[in-house]
N, C-alpha and C positions, 0 to 999 in steps of 0.2 A: 391514233390514226385512223383512217377510214379505208374502205374497200375502193380500189382504184381500177375501174374496169378497162381502161385502155392498155392495161398490161396483161389482161386476160385473152388468151388465144386458144382456139380450137386445135388440137394436135391430131385426133382421130375422130372421124365422123362415122357412125354405123351407116351401112348401106339401107337405104329405104328410111333413114331417119329414126328407125325405132332401135332402142338399145342404149347401152352405157357409152357415153362419149369421153374422152380423154383430153383434158385441157392442161395448158400451162399457164402459171401466174407468177409474175417477178414482182417482188414488194420489199419495202424497208421494214415492214411490220415484223415484230418478233412471233415466235410460234404462239405465244400465249394469247396474242391479239387475234391472230388469224382464225383460232379455233373457238373464238369468243361467239355467243349465241347472236345469230343474225348478222354476222359479219359481212357476208356477201350480199349486200344491199341491192334490191330490186334485181335478184339473180336471174328470175324468169324473164326478165326485159332481154338478157342476154343470152336466153336459151338454156340457161343452167338448169337441169333437173335432177330430182333426188337419185341418188345412187352413182352420179357421174363421178368420175375420179379427177382429181385437180392436182398436178404436180406442181409443188410451190418451190420456187428457187429464191433464195434470198438475193437482194440488190448487190451490186459491186461493193465490196468492203464489208460485207455482213459476215457474222461469225458463226451463224448456225449453218447445219447441214441442210441440204434439199431433203423433202419429205413428200410423201402422197396423203392426200385428204380423200376421204369419201363424203359427198354431200348427204348428210344423214337425215336433213329435213328442210323443207321449204314452208314457211309460215303463211299465214292467209295475206300479208302484204307482200309475198313474193320474195322475201329475204331467206337466203340459204345459210345453214350452219354446217359446218365440216367437222369430222372427227379423224383421227389418224388410226390407219390399220398398221399395226405392227405384226411383222413375221419373224422378228428376231429379238434378241435379249439386249440390244444396245441400251445404254443409260438414257434416261429421261431427265431433261434439263429441270422440270418442276412436277410437282404433284397435280397441278392443274392440267398440264399435258397429259399426263397418264389418265387422269379422269375422262379425257375425251378421246381415248384410244382404245381401240379394239385389239387386244392383245392375244396372239396365238394360243390356243388352248393347250399346246404342248409346253407353253413356257409358265413355269410356276414361281419364279424368283427374279425379281428387277431390281435395278439401282435407281435412285432418285437423288437428284443434287440440291433440291431445294422445295420450297412450298410454291409461293407465288413468283419468286425469282430465285436464281441460283445463289446458295448460301444463306438464304434467310430463315433456315430451320426446317426440320422434318426431313432432312436428308438422311440417307441410309438405304440399307438392303430391305425390301418388303417380298413378303411371300404370300400365297393365296391358301396357305394353311392357317387355321385359326390357333393362334399361339397365347391368347389372352392379353395381347397388346391393346392399348388404349388409343394408339395413334393409327388410324385407318383411313382408307379411301376406296371408292368404288371406280373401277376402270369403264370405259365405254361399252365393253362386252357384258358388263353387269357383276363381274367378280369382285369380291372384297378382298383387299390386300392389307396385310398386317405387318407392322415394322418388326423386323426380325432382331434377335439378339437382345431381348429385353431382360432387364435385371429384376429378380423378385427377392425381395428380403425375406429372411426366415421370420416365423412369428405369426400368430394369429391376426388376421386383419390386414397384413401386408399387401400392397397393390404393386403391380408390375409398372416398370419405368424403363425408358430406352437406356441401353448402357451406355450410350454416350453422354446422357444426361447425367447417370450416376457418376462418370468419370469426371464430369465437370463440376461434381460438388466441391472438389479441393482444386484450388488453382495452383500450380507449380511454376516458379519463376523459369523453369526450362521450357514452358509453353511459349515464352516470349523471347527466347534466344538462348545461345549457349555462352556461359560466362568466359571472360577472357582474362589475361593477366591485368588488364587496364581497369578502367572504371565501369563498373557494372550496374551503376545507379539507375540507368534507364530502364533496363529490363526488369529490375526489381520494383521499380516505381509503377512500371506498366502493369505488373502482375497485382500489385496492391490496388490500382486504379479499377481494374476490372473486377476484382472482389468488392471493391466499395460501390461499384455501379450495381451490382448484383443485390445491394443491401448488406454486405459484409460476408464473412467466411474466413477459412483458413488460406494462408498463402504459404506453400512449402518452399523453402528454400533449398538451394542445390547442396548436395553432400560436399564436405570439405571446405576449403576457404574460398570466400568469393570477395575481391576487393571492391570497394565503392567509395564515393566521397560524401554523398548526402541522400538520405532516405526519408520519404515523407509518409509516415503511417496514417491512415484514414480511419474513419469512424467504423466500428463493429468488425474491424480486420484483425485477425489473429495470426501474427507471424511465427511460424513453428519450424523445427529443423527437419530434415531428411531422417530417415531412419539410422544412418549412419553418423548423424550429427552434422551440424552447419555452423560455421563460423563466419562473421561478417568482418572484414578488416578495413579499418578506416585508412585510406591512403591521401585524404585530403586535409585541409586546414579550415573548413568550416566551423562555425562557433558551435553548432550541434550536429553531431554525425547522424542520428536518427531522431526525427521530431514527430511528436504527436500532439498538436496544438490547436486549442480553441482560440477564443478572443473576447475581448470585451469592447462595449460600446463607449460613447461619449460621456463626459461627467454630467452628472445631474446633481444640483446642490439640495442639500437638506434647507428647509425653511423654518425648522423647529428643532430644537436640542433634543436629543435622544440619549437617556441614561442607562447605565447597566440594569439589566432586568427588563427593559421595555419590551414590548410585543408589537409596537407600531412605531412607524416613521412617517414624517410629512415631508415630501419633496416639491420641487418647483414644477415637475410635469411627470405624468404617469405614462405618457405616450410610449407605446412599444412595449409595455410592462404588462405581463398576465400572471396569474396563478401558476405556481410551480417554477417560475423563473428564479435563477440564482442570481444575486447581486453581490458585488463587492462593496462594502460600507467601509470608509476610511475618513481620516482627518489628517492634518498636518503636523500633529503633536508627535515630537520625537519620542522614540522608546526610551531613550537614556542619553544622558549628556555625551557619553562616549560613542553612541551610535545614532547620530544625528539623521543619517540617511533612511533609518528604519521609522516608518511611522505607524501610528496605531490603525488596526483595521481588522475586518473579519469577513467571512463569508456567511451570507444569510439566504433563506429562501422565503419566496413570497407565498403566503397563504391565501391572500385575497387582496384585490385592488378594490379599495373602498370608494365611497363618494368623493369627489374633489380630488385631492391630491395626496390621500392617506393610504399607506400599505399597511395591511396586517402580515406579520410574520410567522414563519413556522418555529415556535420556540422563542427564547428570550435573548436579548443581546448580551454578550459578554462584557461589552463597554470599552471605552477608549483608556489609554494610560494617563489622559490628562486628569487634573485634580477633579475629584468628584466622579471620575470614570464615565464620563458623559462625553458623546460626541456633539461638538457644538458649532454653531454657524461662525462663532468668533474664531475657531480653528478650521474653517473652511470645510466642514464635513460634507460628503458626497458620496453618491452611490455610482456604480457602473454596471450595466446589465451584461451578464455573462452568456456568450454563445459557446457552450462546451463542445468538445469532440467526444462522442459517445463510445463507451466501452472499446478503445483500442487495446490490443493485448500483444504480449511478447512471451513466448512459451520455450524455455529451455534453449534459447539461440545464444551462441557465445558471440562475444565482441572482442576484437583484439585491436589494439591501438598502437599509437606512437607516443613515448613520453616526451618527445620534443615539442609536439603540438599541445596547444592548451584546449583542444576539443572536447566538449562534454559528449559523453558516449550516447545518452538518451536523455531527451528533454521533452517532459510531458507538462504542458501548460493548459490549464482550465480544462482538464479531462474529467469527465463524469464516468464513474463506474470502469475506471481503467484497471488493468491488471498486468503486472510485469513480473517475470520469473528469469530474468537472463543470467548469464555468466560473463561478467566483464573483467577482463585482466589487461594489464600493462598499459594503462592509459595516463595521459598527462593532466588529467582535471577530474571532476567528478564524474562518477560512473552513472548514476541515475539522479536527474534533478526532477523533483515534483514541484510545480509551481501553480498555485491556486487550484489544486485538485480536488475533487469531490467525491466521497464515497468510493475511494479507490484503494488498491492494495497493491504492496510489494512483497511478495512471497516467495520462500524457496530459492532465491538467487545467491550468486557467488560473485562477490566484489574483491579483487585482489591485485595487489601490486599497482598502486596508484601514486604518482608522484606528489608529494608535499612540497610546494615550494610557492607560498603564498605571494611573496614578493615578486616572483617570476610569472604569477598568474596562474599558477598550477595548484588548485585547492585540493585536490586529492581526498574529497569525501567519498565513501562508499555510496551512501543514500543521504540525499540533502532534501529536506522539506523547506521550501522557500516561499515566503510571501502567505497569503491568507488561505492555506489548505484546510480542509474541515472533513472530518470523518475518514481519516487515512489510517490503514493499518500497516503495519511494518512487521513481518512475521517469518520466523524460520530461516532468516538469511545468515550467511556466513561472509564476515567482512575482515579483511587482513591486510596488513602492510599498507596503510594508508593514514590519512591524518586523523579523521573520525570514521568509525565504522558507520554511525548513523548521527545526522546533526540536523538542528533546524536553524534558519536565519531569517531575520525580518526582509522587509522590502518597503517600496514606496507606498504600497497599499495595504500594509498590515502584516500579520504573522500568523503562524498555524495555531489552530484550536483541534480540540477533540481527537488527539492521536493515540493510538496503540502501537507500542513498541515491545514486542514480546517473542519469547522463544529464539532469538537471534544469538548467534556466536561472534565475538570480536576478538581478535588478538594481534599482537605486534603492531598497535596503532602508535602514531608519534604524537597524538594527543589523546584527549580521552575517548575511550571505546564508544561511548554513547554521550551526546551532548545536546542539550536543549538550549540553543543560543537565541535571543530574541524571539522567544515563543510566547504564546498565549496561555490559554487555561485548559484544563481537562486533558492532562497528558498522563498516560499510564505506561510506566516502564517495568515490565514484570517477566520474571522467569528467563532473563538473558544471562549468558555466560560470557564474562568479560575477563580477559588474562593479558598479561604482558603489555600493558599499557605504559607509554612513556610519559603520559600525562595522569590524570585522575582516572578511575574506573568508569564512573558515571559522573557528568558533570551537569548540575541543574541551573537553568537559568529560566525557568518558566513558572507561572502560577498554577494553583490548583493541580499540582503534580504528586502522583503516587509512585513510589518506587518500591516494588514489592517482590521479594523472594528472587533476587539476583543472586548469582554466585560471581564474586569478584576476586581476583587473586593477582598476586605478583604486579602491582602498579608502582610506577617510580615515584609518583606524587600521593594523592589521597585515594581512598576507596571511593567515598562519595563525596563530592564537593558541591555546596551551594554557593555560586559564585557572582552573582549578579544582583542589582537592585531590582525593585518591583517584585519580589519574592513574597508570596503568602499562601497559606493553605497547602502546605507541603506534608506529605506523609511518607516516612522511610520506615518500612517494616519488614521483618522476616528475611533479611538479607544476610548472606554469608560473606564476610570480607576477611581474607587472609593474606598475609605478607604485603602490606602496604607500606611502602617506605616513609610516606608523610603520615597523617592523621588517618584513623579509620573513617570517621565521618567529620566533615568540617564545613561550618557555615560561616563564610567570610562576612557577608553583609547580616544584618538582622533580618528576621523571617517572622511575620505573624502567623499564629497558628501552626506552628512547626510541631510535628509529633514523630519523634524517635522512638521505635518500640519493637522488642522482640527480635533484635539483630545479634548476630554472633560475630564477634571480632577477635581474631587471633593474630598474633606476631606483628604488632603494629610498631612502626618506628617511632612515631612521636606520641601524641595524645590519642587516646581511644576515641572519644568524642569530644571535639572543641568547638565552641560555639561563639560566633560574632566577632571574632578577631579583635581588631582594634578600634572597630567601628562603633557607632550608637546602638545600643541595645534596644531592640523592641520585642520582649519576650512574651507579649500578650499571646495567650494560649499555648505556650511552651509546655511540652510533656516529654519527658525521657524516662522511659520506664521499661522494666523486664527485659533489658539488653544484657549479654554475657560478654565480658570483655576480658580475655585472658591473654596477657603478654602485650604489654605496651611500654613505651619508652625504651625500645630496644636499640634504637639509634642515637638517643640523646637523652641526658640527665635532665632532671627537675621537670617532669612530665607527670600528667594525670590521667586517670582513667576516663573521667569526665570533668571538663573545666568550662566555665563560661567567663568570659572577660569583655571589656568594653570601656567605654569613656565616659558613659552616662548610665546611672543606675536604672533598673526596671524592676516590675514586680510581677508576681502572680505565676511564677513558673513552677512545676512539680517534677521532681526527680525522685523515682521511687522504683523499688523492686529490682535494681540492677544488681548484678554481680560482678564484681571487680578483682581482677587478680594480676598484678604486675608482673610475676614471675622474675623480677629482678629487683634488687635493693635500691638500684639508681633512680627509680621513680619517686617522686616526693610524696604524691598524694593519690588518694583513691578517687575521691570526689571534692572539687573545689568551686564555690560559687563566689566568683568576684563580681561586684557591681550589681548584684542581685539583692533586692529587698522584698520582704514581705513574701517570700517563696519557702518552698518545704523540700526537705532532702529527708525522705522517710524510708524505712524498712529496706535498705540496701544492705548487701552482704559483701564482705571483703575477705580475701585469702592473701597470704603472703606478707612480706615485710615492706613497710614504707618508711622512707627515709625521714619524713616529716609527720604526716598524719594520714590516717585512712579518710577522714572527713574533715573538711575546712568550710563549715556551711557560713561562716561570717555572722552576720545578723539574722540569717534565715533559721527557721525550724528545722532542727534536727532531731529526729525521733525513731527509734526502733532499728538504727543502723547497728549491724552486728559484725565482730570479727569471728569468723566461725571456723579458723583453722588452730593449729597449735603453736602459732607465732607467740602468744601471749596466754596466760592462763584463762580458762573459761570454765563455765559451770555446765555440767551435763546431767539431765534428768534421766534416771533409769526407772522406766515404770514396772519393769519386772521384779527388780529387787527393791521396789519403793526406796530408792536412794537417790540422794545428791551427790554426784562425784565432781571433783575438779580435774580437768585436763590442761595439758600445757607442755611446754618444751623441756621440763626440768623433771627429774626422777621423782622429787618431792614437791608438791605443790600445796599450799595452804588454802583451806576454805573460809573465806571471811564471810561472817554474818553481821552486818553494820546497819542498826536502825537509824532512822532519820531523827535529828534533834535529840530531845530527851526521851524518845521512844526506846522500849525495852525488847529483848529477845525472849520470847515465850516458847516453851516446849510443852505445853498442855497444863493440866491442873493436878495437885495432890493434896490429899486430905492428910492433915499432921497425924502421926501415929508414934507415940512415945516409946513403944516397945519395939519399933522396927530396928533391925540392925543393920549397920552399913556393911555392904559386901563388897564394894569396890569404888572406883573412882573414874571420871573422865578429865584428861588434861585438856584445858583450854588456854588461849593466848589472848591477852587483852590487845587493845589496839596499839599500845606502846610496846608491845612484844613481851610483856611479863607474862610467865606461865601461871596458870592457877589450876586447882584440882576442884572439880565438881564430885562430892559424894553420891554414891548411888546405894539404894537399899533394895531388900528383897520385895 
């Protein structure tokens, strides 16, 4: 707007024309405009002089109060500038108005509602006492005003900030409305949106229970509870109650095959792809005949975009499940660029649901550096579903009372890693009264690789406490406590898996189960398995490079370790060593401590250094190797009574295996007395010294001496039981 001279009128004219005049001015312009430099254009043309007073009245319908200006200056072009003289402590609409106001000297604190406009920032109480505040302005009378109520953090180097800014560091849902008994999704999402607009931060939920239907978590936003605890109650029927979701782009085809171990791929176009991007690489090869909807695939990261249409990757490809482990053009291999959601977080918030609904509590899809530590209870589906997440973690959460009804759409998993997750850590969680505490499943674009599942506790699960179903490579399952599972304790259906140091007890089926095709490179070590109603460790399909070592198995219902079931054996790289098996065959007879079976023979297995004790006479064997050839059963130890045999090695090498208890007579060396003793179950046990073939038993040498007198004899017994006396001389 501009100065409108036809609304300027003289109210008071000094006598003689000398002195201050009093004028009135009616305008639609706001105060900010009127006090602008040179606003009164050509003021001298209308007789306006420096120091004149102008009573400014807003036009009809205006929102501002009337005020008085002092003509502070007239420039060389005759344009006048006015300032406001204030003689009270009424609030200023803006800092700009206060900067053009002469404030009465007796006033030392003022209130300002905004900077250039009301509500745009810098509002607050200002004082003319220097308090160290960094937000200041100078009023028309030359005084500096400092924002009052500043916050100063303790510690060297701390700088002051406005208290209102400090208070805004954490956004509370209550800032956007008071929760009702109905759907509060709008105020929760508004608080999340505000945090996201600031680049992220904490969003504090109200204390107590807040009902909602669908919540959208944004990048870098951390959902946290109030000090007294916060519960989000699902009252809707959405597929996912809380969503933290990224996305993927369109398919781009591979133009050359890419094998396992490759570090480069060639695609039809690199448009829109840059270094550090994440891609989903997949094909249409089914994971297994029984899981045709699960396709091979993995998450990869771009190291560089090379010339042409070639990409160099960070690390090597795991490879497809197709023959030769190659992603091929024949199998429609492709990539999709990932646009991840960055660092969404949930910290100690409780989620409460409805078992009637099949809603998933938390769905994280294509999330990068996400962290989830919720407490989810009473839900009709999966509590935490991780789909295509990268470098993320689920730590310290609680997942309890989840409905297991697959046929009815209620999966009931505590934590499920679905699709091509990569570098995900599941640690320190408690998972109970659900189908699986933790599980992986496949997807149309692949399955999980590089997972750590450690330090968790599962109990009272209707299936395996921990399960890797349709999973990829490099899975570590370590230090977990699994108890009271109605299935296996840990079920393995993944390659390159290490199962280390877990405590497994009271399982209805097996302690550890290898249960699916495509298994290879599995290590099972240092686990404790107690009270498994089925086998201690069972491998139903064959598994190349299977290592079972240093495990302790006690109170096992069937076989201690049974390998390969009725399937085709591939024992390449099989090693079973240094396991302690005490008590097996407790639920059925005709069992073994370690047994291999199968329909086709295989070679090269090593079974050594194991200690086997059935603790019951109903177990037929200690170790039994059926269908194996060219293998070795060496240096194993056996306690107890075996109905058939401690070792049935078939055509394999059996060497150094020992019965070391009193079930049968044994030799004991006594280095102190330099003696050889017999031990055994009877009061009297013979010591047999039997040379091989025509060999003789020698007791040292003696030079004939005709004068030597016989002073005694030693009674010995020949192999046919006839007693003989050997004379002794002095």
